[in-house]
N, C-alpha and C positions, 0 to 999 in steps of 0.2 A: 530230584535233587540234583543240583549241578554245582560242584564245589567251586567252579570258577566265576559263578555269578556274583556280582557285586551288589551291595545294598541298594544302589540305585536301580540296578536292573531288576531286582526282585520287587521293588516298590513300583517300578514301571509295569512289570508284569501283572502284579495284583491290581494296580489301577485300571489296566485295560480289561481285566476280568470283573470289574465293578465289585471288587471285594468290600464287604461292609464289617467283617470281623475276622479276628485271628485267634487261634488258640495257642497258649503258651504252657509249657510244663517244665518243671523240675523234679528231681528224683530224690526221695528222702533216704534215710539210712537203711530202710527195709527194701529199697528198690522199687518202691510204689511211686507211681507218677502223681504229682500234685500240681495242679495248674488252675488256669482261668481263661475264659474267653474275653477279649477286649476289642474295643472298636478299632478300626483300620486307622482312624485318626490318632488314636492314642498309641497304636503300634509305631506309626511314623515318628512319633515324638520320643519313643524309648528305645528304638531299634539300635541306635548308635551309642547312646550315653548309659543304657542300662536302666533298671527299674528296681523299685523296693519290693521285696517279698518277705513276709513275715517269717522270721527265723524259728518259729515254732515248728516248722517242718523237720527241724533237728531236735526239737524239745518235746515230742510226743511220740507214742508207739503207733503200731498199725492200726490201733483202735481209737486213736486220738486222745488217749489218757496221757497227761503230763508226767515226764519223768520227775522223780524227786531227788535224783542224784547226779544231775547234768550241771556242769559249771558253765559251759559256753553259752547256754541260755536257759531261762527258766522265770519262775515268778520274781526271782532276785534281780532279773534284768529288765522285767517289764516286757518281754517278748518284742523287741523292736524289729523294724525291717532291716534285712540285710540286702546289700547290692548284688542283684542278679544281672547277668550279661546274656543277651540273646546270641546264640551261635548260628549265623546265618547259613552256615554249611549244612545244618540240619534240617533245612526247608523242605517240607513235604506237604502234600495236599491229602486230606483223609478221603478216600474214595467212597466210604459208606456214610459220610456226613456231607455229601454234595460237593466234594472238593474243598472242604474247609482248609485253609492255610494253617499249618502247624509248624512250630519251631520248639526246640529244646533250649534250655538255658541252664546255666550253672552259676555258682557264687564265686566271684573273682576276688572278693575281699580287697585287701590293700596290698597284696603281694602277688607276684606272677604265679606262684603255685596254687592260689586260690584259697578259699576258706577251708581250713584244715580238716573239717568233718564233712565236707561236701564230697560224695562219692565220685561224681564225675570229675571234679577238679582233681581229686586224688589220682585218678587213672591218667589224667593229662599229664600230671607231674611225673609219674612213673614213665609215661611214654616218652616225655622230654628227656629223661635220663637215658633211656634205651637209645634215642636218637644221638645223643651227645656222645655215646659210647660206640657209635658206629653201626647201629642195628635199626632195622625197620620191622617192627613186630607185625605179624599176620595171624589174625584170630578169627575163630568162629565159635559159636555155642550152639548146641543141640538141646532140645528139650523133650521130655516125656510129660504128658499130662492127662488127667482123666476128664471125661466129658459126661455130665449128668443131665438128665431131663430136668429143666428148671421147674421147681414148684415153689412160687413166690410166697405162698402162704406158709409153707414149712420153713423156708429159709428165714423169713422175717420173724418167725417165732423162735429161731435159733435151733430148729430141729433139722440136722443134716443126715442122721443115720438111715432114715428111710428113702433117700434120693436114689433113683433107679438110673443106671448107666444107659447111654443111648443105644448100645448094642450089648449082647450077652456073650458070654463064653471066653475062653483064653485063646485068642486067635491072632497072634502076631503076624505081620506081613500079609493081612488078609485082603484079598482083592474084593471078596464077597462083602466083608464088613464095611469097607470103604464105600462100596456102591450103594449100601443100604442107607447111608446118610450122604448120599452123593452130592447134594447142593451145598451142604455145609462143608464137606470135605474140599470140594473144588473152590468154593468161595474162599476158603483160607489161603490156599495156593495163589489164586488170581488176585484177590483183594490186596494181600500182603505184597505182592510184587508191584502193584500199582502204588502202594505206600512206600516203596523204596525199601522194603524188607524182603529181598528175594531169597527164595528157599532153593537149597540144592535138591531136596526131596522131602516127602511127607508119606507116612505109612501107618497102619494100625501096629500097635505093640501088644505084647502079651497082657491080657487083662480085660475086662469088660469095659468098653467105651474109652480104651486108652489110645491116644495117638502119639507118634513121635515125628519130629521134624528137625531138620538140619538147616541152619541158616548159611548162606553163602559167605565165605570168608571176607574179611576186610581189614584194614589197619585199625589199630586202637586210637582214639575211642569210638570210631564208627562202628566197629564190631559190637561194642557194648550198647551203643545206642540202638542198633538193630535188634539186640536181644531184648532190651527193656521194651521197645515198641512192639516187638513180637508178642511178649506176654500179654500187653495191654491191648493190642489189636485182637489177639485170639479171644479174649474175654468179651470184647465189644462186638466182634463178629458173631460169637457163639450166642450172645444175648438176643441178637436179632433173629436167631434161629430157635429161640425158646431153650437154649442150652446153657447150663452153667458149666464153665471150664475152670479147672483148679490146678495150680501148680504146687500145691501142698506136697511135701516130700513123700509122706506116707498116709494114704487115706484109709487103709485096712490092714489089720495085722495079718491077714491071710493072703494078701497080694503084694507083689513086688512094689517098691517105691518108685519115684519118679526122678530121674536124674537130670542134670544140666551140664553135661560134660563139655569141657573147654578144649578145643583144638588150637594148637599154637606152633608157629615156627618163627625163626628169626631170619631176615634177609639182609644182604649187603645194602649199602647206602643208595646204590644205584638201582636197587630192587630186582636185579638179575640173578643173584645167586642165593640159593637156599643154604644158609650156614649150618643147617642141621644134617645136611647130606654129605656123605663122603664115599665116593664110589671104590676108593682104595680099601676101605675097611670091609671086611667080610659081612659085617652087619649092615653096612650102609649108614651107620651112625657116625657123626663127626665127634671129634674130641670136645668141641664146643657144646654139642648137644648132650654129651655125658656130663660136662660141668653143670649144664642147665638142669638136667634130671637130679644130679646130686644136690644142687641147691633147693630144689622143690622137696626132695625127700628130707633133707636136713631142716627145712623150715616148717614142713607140714604141721608138726604138733604144736609149734608156736603161733600159727595163724589159722587154725582150723575153723574158728567162727566165721571167717570170711567166706568160707566154702559152705559151711553148715550152720546157719544163723539162728535157727529156731530150736525150740524144744523138740518139735516133731522131726527135725532134720535127722536126729541120732537114731530115731526108730527105723529109718531107712538103712542105716549103716550097720547091717547085721549080717551074720554069715549066711551064705547061700541065697542071697536075695539080690544078686546082680550089682551089688554096691560094696566097695572095699572096706575092710576093717583093720588092715595091717599096713605097715610102712613097707611097701613093696613096689617094684616095677617089673615090667616084663615086655617082651616083644609080642605084640598082638595078643595080648592076655587080658581077658576081660574080668579076671578075678583079682587083679592088682590095683593099686591106688593110681599108678601111672602106667599107661599103655603106650609104648613107643610104636610108632608105625613107619618104619624105614620103607622106602620104595624107590621112587624116582626122584630126580632133582626137583620136580615140581611138587611131589606129594608128601615127601618126608615130613613128619610132624610128631608132636607129643599130644596125647589125650589125657587130660587130668580128670580122672573118673570119680574122684571123691566128691566133686561139686554136685549139689542137688538142684533140682528145679525151683526150689524156693529161694535160691541164692539171689543177691543183689549182683546183676551182671558186672557193673562197675567194680564192685569190690572183689568178686571172684577173679576177674581178669587182672586187676591191680595185684592181687595176691599171686596169681600164676607168674606174671611177668616179673614182678619185684623179687620173688623168691628164685626164679630162674637166673636172673641177672645177678643175684647174690652168689650163686654158684660159679658163674663165669668170672665175676669180679674177684672172688676169693680163690679161683682156680681149684675148686673143690674136686678131688678125685672120686670117681663113682666106685666106691668101695663095696657098695651093696650089689651083689650078684643078681643078674636077671632071674626072676622066679619062673620056673618051667613047671607047668601044672597048676595045682590048687594054690592060689594066693591066700586063702583063708587059713591054710594049715601052715604057711611060712610065717611064723611069729618071732623069729630070732632077732629081727630088727625093731620089734616093738609093736604095740597096738596103738590104734588112734584113741584119743580121749573118748570115754563112754557116753558123756552127755555134755549139755550146753554149759552146765556150771564148771565141770572140769576143765573143758576147753576154754572157756573164758578166763578162768583163774590162770591157766597156763600162758595165755596171750597177755593178760594184764601185767604178769611178772616178768615177761620176756624182754630181754635187752635186744634180741634179734628183732622181734616185732617192731620196737620203738625205733630201731636203726632204719628199718625198711619204710615206715610210715609216719614216724615222728610221735613224740609223746603226746600231744594234744589229741590226735586221732585215736590212738591206742586206748587213752584214758576214757574218751567220750564213747568210743564203739564198745569197748568191754564193759562200761557202765551200763549201756543199753541192753546188752546181753544179760547182765546180771539182773537188771530189772525184769526182763522177759522171764528169767527162771523164777524169780520171786512171784510173779503173777501166777504162774503155773503151780508153784508149790503150796499156795494157799487154797487152791481149788479142790473140791471134793468131786472126784470122777465117778462115772458110772461103774467102772471096774471095782472101786473101793465099796460102793453101796452093795454091788451084787456079792462081793466076797465077804464082807464084814457085817452088813447091817443085821441079818437074822442070826448068823452063826456065833459071832464073837459075844 
């Protein structure tokens, strides 16, 4: 990807490569890529003016079941096309698909801020707010995920319990386990780099078949683009190795969950000064970073579904499982919701640890940035003291909502959430989360059958 390439230059490059087809993708409300492959001639005709893409991508869930509570689209609207716009700065070529040209698109709508429910458009809107206030955000996301030996017969039958991990044992940072699946492990690093999703590092995490990778930082929305393409790319590369990769937040009640921590800092307009760093403060944390942290802590219970969007998300957010449960922050403390990492002028940053690997990166980053800016804008003092030691025991500032229904109702009724993201987005997004809870609530689980079928 070259951000300085013009449309004409890209078209010329693809013509010289004898390109016959192009892949386009948009991201739905769950962070899942939805797209199509079109002919190069068709791409030529739409690259500047945009193209129609069925707005059902915001009208159905991850299983393609239509919401019955959405206003923005549905049976009542006839599911028309919405106008999507290709972002040429996202140009990549997919190395595991013979260099197939790839572009991301989003929904511009009729206003500069884009379609209100489009996740990528929302992050672009929040980024413009940051820029207008004199800040350049620098973000990155890291992911943990499980890798299983793919059993197509079992998965197609909906049987996932018996899947075997690619390696066994609780072996974080294991050189041995990484080498045992060396071709897959190195393909991830090398192929993703060629796909312009560069990694800072990759290693095994504690748990059978668990990997963790940190993506190289970038400005928003490029950082979120990389995160979305990382998740999709990992799944596609894994499939070619006979592996099923999952970013589900909690695969097993006996194992830690999978995080999607977001690292962030704000820089001056010229990009030379990290505004989170203050060498005169003994902590190394600037007053602006304190405002940013205060904003995130204040907004956290109002916008939690943007970090923890599924029923399963909340099974990760339990005590003693390397995921936060309290409204806390600390300096280099992995038991708190926010982990401040003061260091040098280059490295000082905030890590939002509540984010799960099942999050939509556009929404998670929009939530981090918007709530941090809220704290700066309102000059919120950091009244909550840094937690020293066990953040799970530090409950004096409150607990996070316990499940998706609680968190969705808090967000739905929140004037803060509506101020940050607009009423249309909040109404639609919380409606989709209510739908998700309803689908779960009507299911009879294995746990219920084992507990009640014979005894009750």
